[in-house]
C-alpha angles and dihedrals in degrees: 000000000000117000117258119238112225111224118167114218118255110254096035122129126251088257089062097052112093115235150280088043126159107223133189120208097222096199090052094046093048091050091052090051091050092047093050093045089050094050092051089051090050092053094039093239127131122239119222098169122206114252096198090097099052102019089195125127087203091061091043088055089055088052094051092046087058094052107279110144093218139304137288115223130195096214141025092245091059088049088053093051090046094052092045087054092055097258117144134183091062120178117188102205094199140072117268113209136161132049099270091056095041090053091050088046097055088043089052086050091070092064103027140017104233123186112225127200122235132178102170139054089234090065092046092053093051092048094048092050092048091048093049093049090048094043094234138113122241125208117223139191125196117232113217125199108232096172111305093101096216117104123340143094119263113270121251122024097005089058091046091053092050088048090055092054090052094045091052093060116085092203094057130065120202108218099178143277136295136198134183121215091199093141091064099052096099102037100138103210104073096207090052091045092054090045093052093045089051090054092049094048090045087056092049094048092045087055090053090053091052090051088051093047087057085062097256120128111239107178099159126068106173128181146123138089129213091270094056107023096098088063098033094054090062092056115106117242099023105125101185142017126217097196110135111150092078093079086071105022124196145192093279094056094044100040104029102027094033094225107161103159095087130057133232110268102156115074133167111224110216139172130224105239102172140024103192093160138020091247097038136068131177125218132198094241119088137146094312089060101038144015122240100167097093095037136342119259120238137209110258114238095000116095090168091065120072132192103230104177143327135231125185100289102000136073124204116219123195109210127207117219092266090058098049094101089071109130137205107270094031114134125227134184119224126201105221117242090228120004098203093060093042103051091055089063093062135068097215146013119230110219107210128188126185089348098309134100110254104166142002117218119195110220092235098180096050110128093020093135097145 
């Protein structure tokens, strides 16, 4: 007998949706998108939000309708999904290496014009060879290491030298440089955080000027995640922001990065399935439904209920005396600890407005790790 596929009917209430279910409050998400778009306009910086958190062309279209210039993708597979969904202005903020990916990239070039990150001459040579063989041009952006110590070429002369190699190849187009201040997201003292972000951005912008003094156009200077964007957008010379997680928000951004300007839109609907002790309840959402590695999730609107730990399919809740009337079958909404690591565990997002299911979005780029 074939397995049945559970699909809740549009218009149903939250109580009618089976759990665990990853829900998006549409009013809140749309307000977050509008707020970020307005902030970018105020500071005269473009917004190319990361799609790695939602992985959905439908949501990317909402962002572009609000003023975003495109999307940032973590992997080529995400870019392919976005392009197939009609999204333009795609930046792949990762290095693409090896013949299988290069073949896919030049194929993608026939339906979109993605910008691809590089930080080494080897990548440049591979991309140039693939572009010439396919008779296409490829747009590149140089990733500069501004302190994260992950990928990226050193700022200054090393970046200029790499820019020269790109500029000297007719099949390649240098669009600019990018840097990520990810090492500064959780700096606790906010004045110190702002100072260090400004220093990192000054380094990135000075590198742009050095590239231009070498006679090479460098129009894009791209940076920022959700945990830093409110400071980065105020830095002179930055042309675009990649911050994307703010449309959903989560416990990590609120508690560790201290971002309070955006509201919680992403919620994991869960059911109490056991009450083995007065001060303990068990829910049906464990590690296979949510990620607690970066930051613990918490129960929305209930400070007297605490997520203690997670196993594969169960969550342990510790109950204060005021919450000990919690019953089997009760529903709770959890704010994910880290949204990016939670959406990838689900096949779809349930878009809810005023307590009723309005839309179901398949997470089309889920699993696109190549």
